[in-house]
N, C-alpha and C positions, 0 to 999 in steps of 0.2 A: 573735695570741696565743692559745693554746689552753687551755681550762679543761675539767676533767672532774668531773661531780658524781656522786659514788658515793651512790646512793640506798638507804638502809638499811630504809626502811619496806616492809612487804608489801603496801602498797595506795597509791594516790595520793590523800592525804588533806592535811592541814594542812601537813606537811612539804614536800610538793611544790609546794603553792601558795606557800609563803614562799620556795623555792628559785626557783620561776619569776619571782617579784617580785625576787629578788636578781639574777637574770640580766638582767632588764630595766634595772635601775639600773645594772649592771655595763656593759652595752653602751652606755649613755650616754656613756662615756669613751672607749671604742675599739670597733673592729670585732671584738669577741671571737668565737672559734669555740667556742661553749658546747655540750658534748655531756653527755648523761644515760647513766648506766650503771646499769640497775635490777637489784640484786641478786637479786631475787625471779625474774628472768627469766634470770639467768646460770646456767650449769651449774658451779656451785661445791660440790663435795661437802663433807660435814661433816668437820672435822678429827677424826683418830682419836688424836692425842697420841702419836704414835710416836717424836717427836723427831728423825726423820731430817733434817729440814730445817735444823734447828739444829745438831745434832751432826755429822753427815757431809756436809751439803749439800742445799739444796732441790731439786736435781736429782734426788735419791733419794726423793722424796715418792711413796709408792704410789699417790697419788690423781691420775688423769690427767683432766683438764678444762680449765676456761677460766681457771685461775689465771694462767698465763704471759701470756695474751692481755690479761687485765686489768692485769697488771703493765707490759707493754708500752704500753697506753694511758696509764697514770700517767706513766711515764717520758717518753712523747712530749708532754706537756702541760706548760704553765708553771705552772698551779695546779691543785690537786685540792680539791674541796669534799667533805667528809666530812658526810653528813647522817643524822640518826636522831631519830625521837621518843623520847621517855622511856619505857622500859617498867621500871615498879618499880625505880626509881632507877639504871637502866642503859640501855645501847643495845639495840637489838633484837637477837635471835637471829641474824638474817641479817647485821647489821654485825659481831657478835661473831665469828662464824664467819669472816667476811672477813678480819678482824683476825687471828684464830688461824691462817689459812692463810698469811698473809705475816708471821707473827711473826719469822721469821729475819732480817728487816731490822732488828729491835731489836738484833740482835748484829752484823749486817753491813749498815749502812745504805747508801742509794745514791740517795735523793731530794734532792741537794744543790743542784740547779737549779730545783726546785720551792717554790712557797708553799702552805700549807695554810690552807683556810677551813672552819671548823666551823659547821654549822647544826643546832641542836637545837630541838624544840618539846615542850610538855608541857601537860596539862590544868590542872596545878597545882603539882607539885613535881618535884625531880630534875634541874633544869636544871644547877646546880652540879657535881652528881656527874658527869654524862654529859660536860659541857664540859671538865672537868678530866681525865677519862679520855682522851677524844680528843686533847686538847692533848698529854699525855704520849705518846700513840701516835705522834703526827705528829712530835714533837720527837726521840724515839729513832730513828724511822725516817729522820731526816736532814733534814726539811723545814726550808727557811731561816727560816720564820716562821709563827706562828698568828695568825689573825684569828677571833674567836668571835662568834657571834650566837645568842642564846638567846631564844625567843619563847614566851610564854605563850598557848596557845590553848585556853581553856575550852570546854566542849560547850554554849555558850549564846550568844545574840546579844550582841555588845559594843556599847557606846555609840560614836558617831562619833569623839568626842574620843579614845578609847583606840585605835581603829583607826587614826586618822592618827599617833599616836604611834608605833605599831608600823611603820607605813610609813616614818616618819623614821628608826627604828632599822635597818630594811633597808637604807635609802638610805645611812646612815653607815657600816654595814658594808662595802657595796659600794666606797664611796669609799675606806675604808682598805685593802680587800684589793687595789684597783687600784693604789693607790701602792706597796705592797710588790712587786706583780708588775711594776711599772715600774722598780724599784730595781735598778741594775746592780751597785753595790758591796756587797759583803757579807762579814763576817768572823765567825768561830765566836765564840760566847759562852763563858763559863767553863764552863757546863754541858754544851755541846757538846764542849769540850776535856776535861772530866772523863770523859765517856763515852767518848771515843776512848782516853785513856790507861788507863782501867780495864779496858777490854775488851782492849787490846793487852797489858796486863800479866797479865791472868787467862789468856789464850791462850798465854802464853809460859812459864807455870808447866810443869814437865817433864810431870806426870801428865796434864795437860789435853790434851795432843796425842791421846791416844787417846779422850777424852771430848769435846772440842770440835775435832775434826779441821779442820772447816770454817772455824772461827775462826782456828785456827793457821795454816792456809794463807793465810787472807785478810790477817792482820796481819803475818806474817813479813817481807813486803816492805816493811812500813810501819815497821820498828823504828827507823829513822833519820829518819823523817818527823814532822812537828809536828801533822799533821792527815791526814784521809783523801785529800786532794788538795792540790795547790799553791794555797795562799790566804794572804793576809796574816794573820798570828796575832800577838796582843798578846802579847810576851814574858812579861809579868808574869802574865797569865791562864794561859799555858802553863806556867810554872815551877810554879805552885801546882797546876795539874791533874797535872802530871808527878810532883810530889812525893806526891800522893794517890794516883796509880797505883802508885807505888813501895811505899807503906805497904799498899795492897791486896795486892800480890804477895807481900810478906814475910809478912802476916798468913795469906795462904792457905796458903804453904809450912810455916809454924808448926803451922797447923791439921792439916794432911795428915800431918806427922810425928808429931804426938800420936796420930793414929788409926792 
């Protein structure tokens, strides 16, 4: 079992220490191959917002660096850990840039065989905002599940009682994540299906072929499919999602005609 931890901090501080504790607890359940990828050491240039990766395809990104190698490491893993300290109610610039550079996965997800683990730390506030943001990123990128661990690490010495409580929280998160990694059966949720049918519908609108060419080419072979790949789909959930997809498609067409 392989797990890749993507470290969003610019230094090895509290987030790194918590991730190490998480690794130790995870390895109690299995002989996990746990690897660290430090974004500060990666050659990942700043996103310039050209929209090429989303519009015409990620292969047309003008920035040539470690992006594809990082993507391969993620796809070769069973689980991916997203870690970041809270910087002003948000992730670090390193983590944000990493997410921006792989943003096309929000349109054309591919992490269907991976589970996500989110680890965030803060001196006081912002855990909720960061955790919700990273959860939404992992979900739209296709990850099967999200496990969240947010730890308050203030810049002063904590009482032993509080430290023990934090250790228990880390151990609990590791156990929960391992259970999800070990789960073989999975079926898409309603939100997964809504994302699929919505993007498929948008990509099929006539004028979008020129705007979202990569999406059109990606979703065209999936027109008669119920999900991105063959998997057991709840028919009631699919019908609801498909109905919403149709409404989005009709609404977009009407908007375009008005303009």
